[in-house]
N, CA, C and O atoms as a GROMACS GRO file, in nm:
protein
  316
    1MET      N    1   1.065   0.728   0.455
    1MET     CA    2   0.890   0.697   0.474
    1MET      C    3   0.911   0.568   0.387
    1MET      O    4   0.994   0.553   0.298
    2PRO      N    5   0.777   0.441   0.449
    2PRO     CA    6   0.743   0.365   0.398
    2PRO      C    7   0.710   0.390   0.244
    2PRO      O    8   0.676   0.498   0.197
    3SER      N    9   0.724   0.278   0.180
    3SER     CA   10   0.677   0.303   0.048
    3SER      C   11   0.636   0.178  -0.061
    3SER      O   12   0.711   0.094  -0.111
    4LEU      N   13   0.539   0.190  -0.073
    4LEU     CA   14   0.538   0.036  -0.184
    4LEU      C   15   0.525   0.043  -0.314
    4LEU      O   16   0.440   0.118  -0.363
    5ASN      N   17   0.630  -0.056  -0.411
    5ASN     CA   18   0.655  -0.094  -0.536
    5ASN      C   19   0.500  -0.147  -0.617
    5ASN      O   20   0.448  -0.248  -0.569
    6VAL      N   21   0.436  -0.088  -0.723
    6VAL     CA   22   0.342  -0.134  -0.754
    6VAL      C   23   0.397  -0.145  -0.923
    6VAL      O   24   0.432  -0.048  -0.991
    7SER      N   25   0.395  -0.278  -0.964
    7SER     CA   26   0.349  -0.252  -1.139
    7SER      C   27   0.227  -0.214  -1.226
    7SER      O   28   0.109  -0.246  -1.210
    8ASP      N   29   0.277  -0.147  -1.312
    8ASP     CA   30   0.175  -0.081  -1.366
    8ASP      C   31   0.180  -0.162  -1.507
    8ASP      O   32   0.255  -0.116  -1.592
    9HIS      N   33   0.111  -0.272  -1.536
    9HIS     CA   34   0.125  -0.329  -1.685
    9HIS      C   35  -0.004  -0.304  -1.782
    9HIS      O   36  -0.028  -0.349  -1.893
   10SER      N   37  -0.069  -0.223  -1.705
   10SER     CA   38  -0.205  -0.159  -1.828
   10SER      C   39  -0.133  -0.106  -1.993
   10SER      O   40  -0.016  -0.074  -2.015
   11THR      N   41  -0.203  -0.108  -2.051
   11THR     CA   42  -0.187  -0.058  -2.186
   11THR      C   43  -0.283  -0.024  -2.248
   11THR      O   44  -0.388  -0.082  -2.218
   12SER      N   45  -0.287   0.078  -2.356
   12SER     CA   46  -0.365   0.110  -2.430
   12SER      C   47  -0.359   0.090  -2.577
   12SER      O   48  -0.265   0.048  -2.645
   13SER      N   49  -0.506   0.135  -2.618
   13SER     CA   50  -0.475   0.089  -2.766
   13SER      C   51  -0.340   0.179  -2.866
   13SER      O   52  -0.294   0.145  -2.976
   14GLU      N   53  -0.301   0.302  -2.778
   14GLU     CA   54  -0.248   0.332  -2.854
   14GLU      C   55  -0.122   0.332  -2.794
   14GLU      O   56  -0.071   0.444  -2.792
   15ASP      N   57  -0.049   0.234  -2.738
   15ASP     CA   58   0.076   0.238  -2.680
   15ASP      C   59   0.160   0.173  -2.820
   15ASP      O   60   0.107   0.109  -2.911
   16ASP      N   61   0.268   0.202  -2.811
   16ASP     CA   62   0.402   0.233  -2.883
   16ASP      C   63   0.481   0.138  -2.811
   16ASP      O   64   0.543   0.207  -2.731
   17GLY      N   65   0.504   0.055  -2.800
   17GLY     CA   66   0.574  -0.054  -2.738
   17GLY      C   67   0.736  -0.010  -2.696
   17GLY      O   68   0.844  -0.065  -2.718
   18SER      N   69   0.694   0.121  -2.622
   18SER     CA   70   0.821   0.158  -2.530
   18SER      C   71   0.832   0.047  -2.434
   18SER      O   72   0.766  -0.056  -2.427
   19ASP      N   73   0.932   0.090  -2.361
   19ASP     CA   74   0.946   0.021  -2.207
   19ASP      C   75   0.888   0.076  -2.118
   19ASP      O   76   0.922   0.053  -2.002
   20CYS      N   77   0.773   0.176  -2.151
   20CYS     CA   78   0.681   0.275  -2.067
   20CYS      C   79   0.621   0.184  -1.957
   20CYS      O   80   0.601   0.204  -1.838
   21GLU      N   81   0.598   0.079  -2.035
   21GLU     CA   82   0.484  -0.018  -1.955
   21GLU      C   83   0.579  -0.122  -1.832
   21GLU      O   84   0.527  -0.209  -1.761
   22ASN      N   85   0.702  -0.092  -1.832
   22ASN     CA   86   0.793  -0.197  -1.764
   22ASN      C   87   0.823  -0.113  -1.632
   22ASN      O   88   0.896  -0.166  -1.548
   23GLN      N   89   0.763   0.036  -1.606
   23GLN     CA   90   0.855   0.122  -1.511
   23GLN      C   91   0.747   0.073  -1.427
   23GLN      O   92   0.645   0.014  -1.463
   24ASP      N   93   0.796   0.113  -1.275
   24ASP     CA   94   0.684   0.052  -1.180
   24ASP      C   95   0.636   0.198  -1.087
   24ASP      O   96   0.717   0.291  -1.084
   25ASN      N   97   0.550   0.207  -1.039
   25ASN     CA   98   0.514   0.340  -0.969
   25ASN      C   99   0.524   0.311  -0.862
   25ASN      O  100   0.487   0.202  -0.819
   26LEU      N  101   0.589   0.419  -0.778
   26LEU     CA  102   0.605   0.414  -0.674
   26LEU      C  103   0.487   0.486  -0.546
   26LEU      O  104   0.470   0.607  -0.553
   27TYR      N  105   0.429   0.426  -0.460
   27TYR     CA  106   0.346   0.503  -0.357
   27TYR      C  107   0.383   0.482  -0.198
   27TYR      O  108   0.400   0.383  -0.127
   28LEU      N  109   0.388   0.623  -0.179
   28LEU     CA  110   0.450   0.630  -0.058
   28LEU      C  111   0.337   0.642   0.053
   28LEU      O  112   0.233   0.706   0.032
   29VAL      N  113   0.368   0.568   0.187
   29VAL     CA  114   0.242   0.533   0.265
   29VAL      C  115   0.290   0.648   0.382
   29VAL      O  116   0.395   0.678   0.438
   30ASP      N  117   0.175   0.686   0.385
   30ASP     CA  118   0.160   0.838   0.513
   30ASP      C  119   0.145   0.785   0.643
   30ASP      O  120   0.234   0.762   0.725
   31THR      N  121   0.021   0.769   0.654
   31THR     CA  122  -0.015   0.702   0.753
   31THR      C  123  -0.103   0.554   0.761
   31THR      O  124  -0.170   0.514   0.665
   32VAL      N  125  -0.092   0.476   0.900
   32VAL     CA  126  -0.169   0.382   0.898
   32VAL      C  127  -0.255   0.401   1.019
   32VAL      O  128  -0.211   0.384   1.133
   33TYR      N  129  -0.418   0.447   0.985
   33TYR     CA  130  -0.498   0.465   1.094
   33TYR      C  131  -0.556   0.358   1.136
   33TYR      O  132  -0.563   0.367   1.259
   34ALA      N  133  -0.622   0.222   1.084
   34ALA     CA  134  -0.648   0.115   1.146
   34ALA      C  135  -0.603  -0.031   1.138
   34ALA      O  136  -0.491  -0.043   1.087
   35LYS      N  137  -0.655  -0.135   1.172
   35LYS     CA  138  -0.650  -0.244   1.142
   35LYS      C  139  -0.744  -0.333   1.143
   35LYS      O  140  -0.773  -0.372   1.256
   36LYS      N  141  -0.793  -0.370   1.072
   36LYS     CA  142  -0.978  -0.476   1.047
   36LYS      C  143  -0.898  -0.658   1.024
   36LYS      O  144  -0.783  -0.698   1.009
   37THR      N  145  -0.989  -0.701   1.029
   37THR     CA  146  -0.984  -0.865   1.054
   37THR      C  147  -1.126  -0.888   0.987
   37THR      O  148  -1.223  -0.847   1.052
   38ASN      N  149  -1.152  -0.958   0.844
   38ASN     CA  150  -1.291  -0.983   0.802
   38ASN      C  151  -1.359  -1.090   0.844
   38ASN      O  152  -1.293  -1.123   0.942
   39VAL      N  153  -1.446  -1.164   0.836
   39VAL     CA  154  -1.502  -1.288   0.876
   39VAL      C  155  -1.436  -1.386   0.792
   39VAL      O  156  -1.494  -1.491   0.763
   40GLU      N  157  -1.332  -1.363   0.756
   40GLU     CA  158  -1.248  -1.504   0.668
   40GLU      C  159  -1.102  -1.506   0.761
   40GLU      O  160  -1.043  -1.614   0.771
   41GLY      N  161  -1.057  -1.410   0.815
   41GLY     CA  162  -0.956  -1.386   0.909
   41GLY      C  163  -0.876  -1.308   0.814
   41GLY      O  164  -0.784  -1.256   0.877
   42ALA      N  165  -0.872  -1.276   0.685
   42ALA     CA  166  -0.799  -1.183   0.666
   42ALA      C  167  -0.759  -1.043   0.694
   42ALA      O  168  -0.853  -0.974   0.732
   43ILE      N  169  -0.657  -0.988   0.687
   43ILE     CA  170  -0.617  -0.922   0.807
   43ILE      C  171  -0.607  -0.753   0.706
   43ILE      O  172  -0.513  -0.759   0.627
   44PHE      N  173  -0.673  -0.635   0.701
   44PHE     CA  174  -0.683  -0.502   0.643
   44PHE      C  175  -0.601  -0.393   0.676
   44PHE      O  176  -0.566  -0.373   0.792
   45TYR      N  177  -0.575  -0.336   0.600
   45TYR     CA  178  -0.513  -0.152   0.706
   45TYR      C  179  -0.564  -0.039   0.628
   45TYR      O  180  -0.562  -0.005   0.509
   46LEU      N  181  -0.609   0.005   0.732
   46LEU     CA  182  -0.671   0.164   0.636
   46LEU      C  183  -0.542   0.241   0.653
   46LEU      O  184  -0.478   0.264   0.756
   47VAL      N  185  -0.515   0.279   0.511
   47VAL     CA  186  -0.358   0.359   0.486
   47VAL      C  187  -0.397   0.478   0.419
   47VAL      O  188  -0.473   0.485   0.323
   48SER      N  189  -0.333   0.580   0.485
   48SER     CA  190  -0.339   0.745   0.365
   48SER      C  191  -0.164   0.698   0.290
   48SER      O  192  -0.065   0.638   0.331
   49TRP      N  193  -0.198   0.761   0.174
   49TRP     CA  194  -0.096   0.757   0.089
   49TRP      C  195  -0.061   0.929   0.034
   49TRP      O  196  -0.143   1.010  -0.008
   50VAL      N  197   0.072   0.945   0.050
   50VAL     CA  198   0.130   1.036  -0.040
   50VAL      C  199   0.056   1.100  -0.144
   50VAL      O  200   0.019   1.015  -0.225
   51GLY      N  201   0.021   1.214  -0.174
   51GLY     CA  202  -0.075   1.275  -0.274
   51GLY      C  203  -0.168   1.247  -0.319
   51GLY      O  204  -0.211   1.287  -0.428
   52TYR      N  205  -0.234   1.150  -0.223
   52TYR     CA  206  -0.418   1.110  -0.221
   52TYR      C  207  -0.480   1.142  -0.126
   52TYR      O  208  -0.422   1.138  -0.018
   53GLU      N  209  -0.558   1.168  -0.129
   53GLU     CA  210  -0.652   1.233  -0.042
   53GLU      C  211  -0.734   1.140   0.008
   53GLU      O  212  -0.746   1.148   0.131
   54ARG      N  213  -0.808   1.034  -0.056
   54ARG     CA  214  -0.848   0.937  -0.045
   54ARG      C  215  -0.790   0.829   0.085
   54ARG      O  216  -0.668   0.837   0.107
   55LEU      N  217  -0.844   0.763   0.143
   55LEU     CA  218  -0.762   0.655   0.248
   55LEU      C  219  -0.840   0.509   0.192
   55LEU      O  220  -0.958   0.478   0.180
   56ALA      N  221  -0.715   0.443   0.166
   56ALA     CA  222  -0.762   0.315   0.166
   56ALA      C  223  -0.746   0.177   0.249
   56ALA      O  224  -0.677   0.168   0.350
   57LEU      N  225  -0.818   0.074   0.191
   57LEU     CA  226  -0.804  -0.030   0.291
   57LEU      C  227  -0.738  -0.132   0.205
   57LEU      O  228  -0.788  -0.175   0.102
   58GLN      N  229  -0.635  -0.163   0.246
   58GLN     CA  230  -0.516  -0.245   0.213
   58GLN      C  231  -0.482  -0.364   0.247
   58GLN      O  232  -0.422  -0.354   0.354
   59PRO      N  233  -0.491  -0.515   0.202
   59PRO     CA  234  -0.463  -0.632   0.219
   59PRO      C  235  -0.349  -0.596   0.305
   59PRO      O  236  -0.282  -0.497   0.278
   60ALA      N  237  -0.316  -0.688   0.432
   60ALA     CA  238  -0.182  -0.695   0.485
   60ALA      C  239  -0.066  -0.731   0.362
   60ALA      O  240   0.024  -0.647   0.350
   61GLU      N  241  -0.064  -0.835   0.282
   61GLU     CA  242   0.009  -0.869   0.247
   61GLU      C  243   0.034  -0.772   0.095
   61GLU      O  244   0.098  -0.831   0.008
   62ASP      N  245  -0.001  -0.662   0.069
   62ASP     CA  246   0.037  -0.549   0.015
   62ASP      C  247   0.111  -0.461   0.045
   62ASP      O  248   0.162  -0.380  -0.032
   63LEU      N  249   0.126  -0.471   0.184
   63LEU     CA  250   0.178  -0.353   0.229
   63LEU      C  251   0.338  -0.396   0.285
   63LEU      O  252   0.346  -0.509   0.334
   64PRO      N  253   0.466  -0.313   0.281
   64PRO     CA  254   0.549  -0.339   0.339
   64PRO      C  255   0.568  -0.402   0.481
   64PRO      O  256   0.484  -0.363   0.562
   65HIS      N  257   0.647  -0.478   0.522
   65HIS     CA  258   0.649  -0.569   0.637
   65HIS      C  259   0.711  -0.468   0.741
   65HIS      O  260   0.694  -0.505   0.857
   66ASN      N  261   0.780  -0.342   0.726
   66ASN     CA  262   0.846  -0.265   0.830
   66ASN      C  263   0.690  -0.194   0.862
   66ASN      O  264   0.653  -0.191   0.979
   67VAL      N  265   0.590  -0.128   0.741
   67VAL     CA  266   0.486  -0.013   0.796
   67VAL      C  267   0.387  -0.127   0.898
   67VAL      O  268   0.351  -0.104   1.013
   68ILE      N  269   0.360  -0.239   0.825
   68ILE     CA  270   0.327  -0.345   0.951
   68ILE      C  271   0.357  -0.332   1.094
   68ILE      O  272   0.299  -0.270   1.184
   69ALA      N  273   0.443  -0.391   1.094
   69ALA     CA  274   0.527  -0.398   1.244
   69ALA      C  275   0.534  -0.247   1.330
   69ALA      O  276   0.522  -0.239   1.452
   70GLU      N  277   0.555  -0.134   1.243
   70GLU     CA  278   0.553  -0.020   1.336
   70GLU      C  279   0.413  -0.007   1.356
   70GLU      O  280   0.407   0.020   1.476
   71PHE      N  281   0.321  -0.009   1.321
   71PHE     CA  282   0.180   0.031   1.338
   71PHE      C  283   0.117  -0.060   1.437
   71PHE      O  284   0.030  -0.017   1.512
   72ASP      N  285   0.166  -0.207   1.443
   72ASP     CA  286   0.152  -0.313   1.555
   72ASP      C  287   0.196  -0.260   1.689
   72ASP      O  288   0.124  -0.261   1.789
   73GLN      N  289   0.328  -0.209   1.681
   73GLN     CA  290   0.391  -0.203   1.813
   73GLN      C  291   0.341  -0.060   1.883
   73GLN      O  292   0.324  -0.048   2.004
   74GLU      N  293   0.319   0.053   1.776
   74GLU     CA  294   0.272   0.129   1.782
   74GLU      C  295   0.132   0.114   1.863
   74GLU      O  296   0.118   0.176   1.969
   75GLU      N  297   0.017   0.021   1.804
   75GLU     CA  298  -0.051  -0.031   1.879
   75GLU      C  299  -0.105  -0.123   2.029
   75GLU      O  300  -0.207  -0.124   2.098
   76LEU      N  301   0.014  -0.189   2.030
   76LEU     CA  302   0.055  -0.227   2.148
   76LEU      C  303   0.129  -0.150   2.280
   76LEU      O  304   0.148  -0.200   2.391
   77GLY      N  305   0.163  -0.016   2.236
   77GLY     CA  306   0.232   0.085   2.354
   77GLY      C  307   0.372   0.030   2.362
   77GLY      O  308   0.423   0.031   2.474
   78THR      N  309   0.453  -0.025   2.250
   78THR     CA  310   0.594  -0.056   2.259
   78THR      C  311   0.689  -0.002   2.186
   78THR      O  312   0.788  -0.063   2.143
   79VAL      N  313   0.660   0.128   2.167
   79VAL     CA  314   0.731   0.251   2.064
   79VAL      C  315   0.745   0.371   2.137
   79VAL      O  316   0.794   0.471   2.084
   0.00000   0.00000   0.00000
């Protein structure tokens, strides 16, 4: 299943200085539903994430290339 590594560098006032803030969160793409282009020409994909109920509109540059390629191939009917 395609995944996206996202660094969470948020800190709180209770931060103990441990290396927990350097750990990466792993988000797994469940399904890509649609591709949209805004008026500036930026491409976005409507995706669902494993473990999350809400859909998210993600910029193309934030998604793994294999996820985009697979969706585009399916849209063109080449898969």
